C-alpha positions as CSV (number, residue, x, y, z in Angstrom):
1,X,0.0,0.0,0.0
2,X,1.3,3.5,-0.9
3,X,0.4,6.6,1.0
4,X,0.1,10.2,-0.3
5,X,-0.1,13.4,1.7
6,X,-1.5,16.2,-0.4
7,X,-1.6,19.7,1.1
8,X,-1.8,23.3,0.3
9,X,1.6,25.0,0.7
10,X,0.3,27.8,2.9
11,X,0.3,27.9,6.7
12,X,-3.0,26.2,7.1
13,X,-2.1,23.3,4.9
14,X,1.3,22.8,6.4
15,X,0.2,23.2,10.0
16,X,-2.7,20.8,9.4
17,X,-0.3,18.1,8.1
18,X,2.1,18.8,11.0
19,X,-0.6,18.0,13.5
20,X,-1.5,14.7,11.7
21,X,2.0,13.4,11.2
22,X,3.4,14.4,14.6
23,X,0.4,12.5,16.1
24,X,0.6,9.6,13.6
25,X,4.0,9.4,11.9
26,X,3.9,7.6,8.5
27,X,6.0,7.6,5.4
28,X,4.1,9.2,2.4
29,X,4.7,10.8,-0.9
30,X,4.3,14.5,-0.4
31,X,2.4,16.6,-3.0
32,X,2.2,20.4,-2.6
33,X,3.0,23.6,-4.3
34,X,2.5,27.4,-4.1
35,X,-0.6,28.7,-2.4
36,X,-2.7,28.9,-5.6
37,X,-1.6,25.5,-6.9
38,X,-4.8,23.8,-5.7
39,X,-5.6,21.1,-8.3
40,X,-3.1,18.9,-6.5
41,X,-5.0,15.6,-6.9
42,X,-4.2,15.6,-10.6
43,X,-0.7,14.7,-9.5
44,X,-1.7,11.6,-7.5
45,X,-1.7,8.3,-9.2
46,X,-3.0,5.9,-6.6
47,X,-4.4,2.4,-7.0
48,X,-6.7,0.1,-5.1
49,X,-5.7,-0.1,-1.4
50,X,-3.6,3.1,-1.5
51,X,-4.4,5.9,1.0
52,X,-4.5,9.5,0.2
53,X,-4.8,12.4,2.7
54,X,-5.9,15.7,1.3
55,X,-5.7,19.0,3.2
56,X,-6.8,22.5,2.5
57,X,-7.6,22.3,-1.2
58,X,-11.2,22.7,-2.4
59,X,-13.1,19.6,-3.2
60,X,-14.8,21.4,-6.1
61,X,-11.5,22.2,-7.8
62,X,-10.4,18.5,-7.5
63,X,-13.6,16.7,-8.1
64,X,-12.7,14.8,-11.4
65,X,-9.4,13.6,-9.9
66,X,-11.1,12.6,-6.7
67,X,-13.7,10.7,-8.6
68,X,-10.9,8.9,-10.5
69,X,-9.0,7.9,-7.3
70,X,-12.2,6.6,-5.7
71,X,-13.2,4.6,-8.8
72,X,-9.7,3.0,-8.8
73,X,-10.3,1.8,-5.2
74,X,-8.1,4.3,-3.3
75,X,-9.1,5.4,0.2
76,X,-9.2,9.2,0.7
77,X,-9.3,11.3,3.9
78,X,-10.2,14.8,2.9
79,X,-10.2,17.8,5.2
80,X,-11.0,21.3,4.0
81,X,-12.9,24.6,4.6
82,X,-13.2,26.1,1.1
83,X,-16.4,26.1,-0.9
84,X,-16.8,22.5,-1.9
85,X,-19.7,22.4,-4.4
86,X,-21.8,19.2,-4.1
87,X,-19.9,16.8,-1.8
88,X,-19.4,13.3,-3.2
89,X,-20.2,10.1,-1.3
90,X,-18.2,6.9,-1.7
91,X,-17.3,3.9,0.5
92,X,-13.6,4.8,0.4
93,X,-14.0,8.5,1.2
94,X,-13.9,10.2,4.6
95,X,-14.8,13.9,4.4
96,X,-14.3,16.5,7.1
97,X,-15.5,19.7,5.4
98,X,-16.7,22.9,7.1
99,X,-17.0,26.1,5.2
100,X,-17.9,28.4,8.2
101,X,-16.0,31.7,8.0
102,X,-14.2,31.2,11.4
103,X,-13.0,27.7,10.5
104,X,-9.8,26.6,8.7
105,X,-8.3,23.2,8.0
106,X,-5.8,23.4,10.9
107,X,-8.8,24.0,13.3
108,X,-10.7,21.1,11.8
109,X,-7.7,18.8,12.3
110,X,-7.3,20.1,15.8
111,X,-10.9,18.9,16.5
112,X,-10.3,15.6,14.8
113,X,-7.3,14.9,16.9
114,X,-9.0,16.2,20.1
115,X,-6.3,18.9,20.5
116,X,-3.3,16.6,20.3
117,X,-1.4,19.0,18.1
118,X,-3.1,22.2,19.3
119,X,0.1,24.3,19.2
120,X,0.5,24.0,15.5
121,X,-3.2,24.5,15.0
122,X,-2.9,27.9,16.7
123,X,0.0,28.8,14.3
124,X,-2.1,27.6,11.3
125,X,-5.1,29.6,12.3
126,X,-3.1,32.8,12.8
127,X,-1.6,32.2,9.4
128,X,-5.1,31.9,7.9
129,X,-6.0,35.3,9.4
130,X,-8.3,33.7,12.0
131,X,-7.0,35.4,15.1
132,X,-10.1,34.7,17.2
133,X,-10.1,31.0,16.4
134,X,-6.3,30.8,17.1
135,X,-6.8,32.5,20.5
136,X,-9.7,30.1,21.4
137,X,-7.6,27.0,20.6
138,X,-4.7,28.5,22.6
139,X,-6.9,28.6,25.7
140,X,-6.9,24.8,25.6
141,X,-3.1,24.6,26.0
142,X,-1.6,23.7,29.4
143,X,0.8,26.6,29.3
144,X,-0.2,30.0,27.7
145,X,2.4,30.7,24.9
146,X,3.6,34.0,23.6
147,X,0.8,34.4,21.1
148,X,2.3,37.5,19.5
149,X,5.3,35.3,18.5
150,X,3.2,32.4,17.3
151,X,1.0,34.8,15.3
152,X,4.1,36.2,13.5
153,X,5.3,32.6,12.8
154,X,1.9,31.7,11.2
155,X,2.0,34.9,9.1
156,X,5.5,34.1,8.0
157,X,4.8,30.5,7.0
158,X,1.7,31.8,5.1
159,X,3.8,34.5,3.4
160,X,6.2,31.9,2.1
161,X,3.4,30.2,0.0
162,X,2.6,33.1,-2.3
163,X,4.2,33.2,-5.7
164,X,3.5,32.3,-9.3
165,X,6.0,29.4,-9.0
166,X,8.1,27.8,-6.3
167,X,11.2,29.8,-7.5
168,X,9.4,33.0,-6.2
169,X,9.4,31.6,-2.6
170,X,12.0,31.5,0.1
171,X,11.4,27.8,0.7
172,X,9.7,25.1,-1.3
173,X,6.6,24.3,0.8
174,X,7.6,20.6,0.9
175,X,11.0,21.5,2.3
176,X,9.5,23.9,4.7
177,X,7.1,21.3,6.0
178,X,9.9,18.7,6.5
179,X,12.0,21.3,8.3
180,X,9.2,22.0,10.8
181,X,8.1,18.4,11.2
182,X,10.7,17.5,14.0
183,X,9.4,20.2,16.3
184,X,6.3,19.5,18.3
185,X,6.3,23.0,19.7
186,X,6.6,26.2,17.7
187,X,8.8,27.8,20.4
188,X,11.3,25.0,20.2
189,X,11.3,25.4,16.4
190,X,12.2,29.1,16.6
191,X,14.8,28.4,19.2
192,X,16.6,25.5,17.5
193,X,16.2,26.6,13.9
194,X,16.6,30.4,14.1
195,X,17.8,30.7,10.5
196,X,14.4,29.6,9.2
197,X,12.5,32.2,11.2
198,X,15.0,35.0,10.5
199,X,15.0,34.3,6.7
200,X,11.2,34.5,6.5
201,X,11.1,37.5,8.9
202,X,13.7,39.4,6.9
203,X,12.0,38.7,3.6
204,X,8.6,39.6,4.9
205,X,9.7,42.9,6.3
206,X,11.5,43.9,3.1
207,X,8.6,42.9,0.9
208,X,6.0,44.7,3.0
209,X,8.2,47.8,3.0
210,X,8.1,47.8,-0.8
211,X,4.3,47.3,-0.7
212,X,3.9,50.6,1.2
213,X,4.6,52.4,-2.1
214,X,2.1,50.4,-4.1
215,X,-0.4,52.1,-6.4
216,X,-3.8,52.8,-4.7
217,X,-6.6,52.2,-7.3
218,X,-9.6,52.6,-5.0
219,X,-9.9,54.0,-1.5
220,X,-13.5,54.2,-0.4
221,X,-15.4,53.6,2.9
222,X,-16.4,50.1,1.9
223,X,-13.7,49.0,-0.6
224,X,-10.0,49.5,-1.0
225,X,-8.0,48.1,-4.0
226,X,-4.2,48.2,-4.3
227,X,-2.1,47.3,-7.4
228,X,1.3,45.6,-7.2
229,X,3.9,45.2,-10.0
230,X,4.9,42.1,-11.9
231,X,7.8,41.3,-9.5
232,X,8.6,38.2,-7.3
233,X,8.4,40.3,-4.1
234,X,4.9,41.5,-5.1
235,X,3.7,38.0,-5.7
236,X,5.1,36.9,-2.4
237,X,3.4,39.7,-0.4
238,X,0.0,39.7,-2.2
239,X,-1.8,37.5,0.2
240,X,-0.4,38.6,3.5
241,X,-0.8,42.2,2.5
242,X,-4.5,41.6,2.0
243,X,-4.7,39.9,5.4
244,X,-2.9,42.9,7.1
245,X,-5.2,45.4,5.4
246,X,-8.2,43.5,6.5
247,X,-7.2,43.5,10.1
248,X,-6.2,47.1,10.0
249,X,-9.6,48.2,8.6
250,X,-12.0,45.5,9.7
251,X,-15.1,47.1,8.3
252,X,-13.7,47.4,4.8
253,X,-13.3,44.9,1.9
254,X,-9.8,44.8,0.3
255,X,-8.4,43.6,-2.9
256,X,-4.8,43.3,-4.0
257,X,-4.3,43.0,-7.8
258,X,-0.8,42.0,-8.9
259,X,0.3,42.4,-12.5
260,X,1.2,39.1,-14.3
261,X,1.8,38.5,-18.0
262,X,-1.8,37.2,-18.4
263,X,-3.3,40.2,-16.7
264,X,-3.7,40.3,-12.9
265,X,-3.5,37.9,-10.0
266,X,-6.2,38.9,-7.5
267,X,-6.5,38.4,-3.7
268,X,-9.8,39.5,-2.0
269,X,-10.5,39.8,1.7
270,X,-14.0,40.3,3.0
271,X,-14.4,42.7,5.9
272,X,-13.2,41.0,9.2
273,X,-16.5,42.2,10.8
274,X,-18.5,40.6,8.0
275,X,-16.6,37.6,6.6
276,X,-18.8,36.9,3.6
277,X,-18.9,37.5,-0.1
278,X,-15.2,37.2,-1.2
279,X,-16.0,34.0,-3.0
280,X,-19.1,35.4,-4.6
281,X,-17.1,38.2,-6.2
282,X,-14.2,36.0,-7.4
283,X,-16.3,33.1,-8.7
284,X,-17.9,35.5,-11.3
285,X,-14.6,35.1,-13.2
286,X,-13.3,31.9,-14.9
287,X,-10.2,31.3,-12.7
288,X,-11.8,32.6,-9.5
289,X,-12.5,30.7,-6.3
290,X,-11.9,30.5,-2.6
291,X,-14.1,30.9,0.5
292,X,-16.5,33.5,1.9
293,X,-13.8,35.4,3.9
294,X,-10.9,35.2,1.5
295,X,-10.8,34.4,-2.2
296,X,-8.9,35.1,-5.4
297,X,-8.6,35.0,-9.1
298,X,-5.6,33.4,-10.7
299,X,-5.8,35.2,-14.1
300,X,-7.9,38.3,-14.4
301,X,-7.6,39.8,-18.0
302,X,-6.5,43.4,-18.0
303,X,-9.7,44.5,-19.7
304,X,-11.7,42.9,-16.9
305,X,-10.2,44.9,-14.1
306,X,-13.0,47.5,-14.2
307,X,-15.6,44.8,-14.2
308,X,-14.0,43.2,-11.2
309,X,-13.9,46.5,-9.3
310,X,-17.6,47.1,-10.0
311,X,-18.4,43.6,-8.8
312,X,-16.4,44.3,-5.6
313,X,-18.3,47.5,-5.0
314,X,-21.6,45.9,-5.7
315,X,-20.9,43.2,-3.1
316,X,-19.9,45.5,-0.3
317,X,-21.5,48.9,-0.9
C-alpha cells in the first residue's frame, strides 16, 4: 500500500499536516506547491488499497481527480474549509469539510485529533488570518504561549506560500514542512532553527516595506484596491498584504491586484467584521474561487479589471 499526503503549501495546509504526522507518523509521498496550486489531486496516481490524505484544497477544484481515485479503489481522507460544491459520497471517502468563516483546515484537524497538536493548530489559524479562532484554541493549552510570536510565525509561514512558481518563494513548501516536522512545539522550532525564522522575517519585512509604495486604485469607505507590479516580491506579499489590510480596517473589503503577463493575480479579503462575499465576487470570473472570507482570481484579464472592481463595489456597498 502506498500513501500520499496532499496539502496546500500555505500555513493552514502545512500546520494541518504537521498535526497529523506528529500524532501519527507515517511515510508518504508529499504533494504540494505554491498557495494557488490547488488542483493537486491531478498529480496523485494511486491504485486500489492506496491511502490519500488531502488537506486544505477545495473539493470542487479537485472533483474529477477525486472521482478517478475513488473509482480505482483508493481510500481518501479529505479535510477542507473552502467552498466545496456538491460533496461526493463513496465507501472509500472520509470527508471533514466545514465552510464556516471562522474555521480553517488546521482548526478542523485540531478537533479531529482532540487537541493533540493544538500548538501548530494555533499557528495555522493565525496564518489563515483567523486570530479569534487561534486564541480560542490557545486557551486549551496547558501553558499559555507568547501568542504574538506564534502569530508572527503563522503569518511568515503563510507569506512563504505566495508566488507564481516555487522559485518565487524563500522555501519550497515541501521542504518547509519537512523542516518544521521534527518540532512538536513552535517555540522549540524558533529556538533551535533560528535561520528559518530569520530568513522569513527578513524577507517579509523587506517585501512589506516595498508594498507601502504600491499604487492605490480605489480607496472608499467600503472598498480598497491596491495594485502591485509584476515582481517576485509583489507575488510573495500579495496574500499577507491583503490579510494585514483586512485586520487594520475590519469594516472594509480589500483587494490586492498583482500584475502578471496574463493580466492580474487577485486576492480579495471580506471585511473582518462581516466575513462573507469574497468567493461570490471571485467566482464571477473563470479562474476565481476561494471561501467566503478570502478568495482570489488566478488570471484576471487586464480588460476585466474595471468589471472586477464594479463587482467588488456591488458586493460591499
